[in-house]
N, C-alpha and C positions, 0 to 999 in steps of 0.2 A: 383325340387319340394320342397315346404316348409312344415313345420309341420301343419300349418293351412289348407292347401290344402289336405294334407293326411287325416286329421280328417274329412274334408268334404266328401272325397271319401268313407271313411269307414262308415260314418253315413248316407249314401244316398243309396237308392235302385237302382239308375241308374247305368248301367254298364259303367265302364270306363276302357279303356285299359291302363295299366301301364307297362312301359318298363325299363329294366336295361341292358345296353350294347347291345342294339338292340334285346333283347330277351323279349318276353311277360312274365310277372310274375303275381302271385297273392300274395297279402299281407296277411301274416298269423298273424302277431302281430307287435306292435311298442313299443319301449322303449326309451324315450327321442328322440334323433336324429338318432336312428338305427331302421331299419325295418327288420324283418325276412320275406324273400320272398321265394316262391316256383316257379320254372320255369315250364311253361306250357308244354314245349317240352320234359321234362323228369322228373325224381323224385328228382332232385338235389334241395337242399335248400341252402340259403346263408344269412348271416347278412350283410346288406349294409346300407350306409348312406342315409337317406331320400332325401338329396339334390342331390344324384346321380340318383334318379328315375325320370322319365318323362312320359308325356302323349303322 
């Protein structure tokens, strides 16, 4: 994923499934090319590169 697509997802009301390492995540925030994500299947959080996220 790239930063432009990330901004589209965050600024849109449409639900989009975003994944990291085959796990569904929700995006908490972004800072340059890093996204703070929470994993849907537990309470774990992680900072990941936006380019490593996918739909």
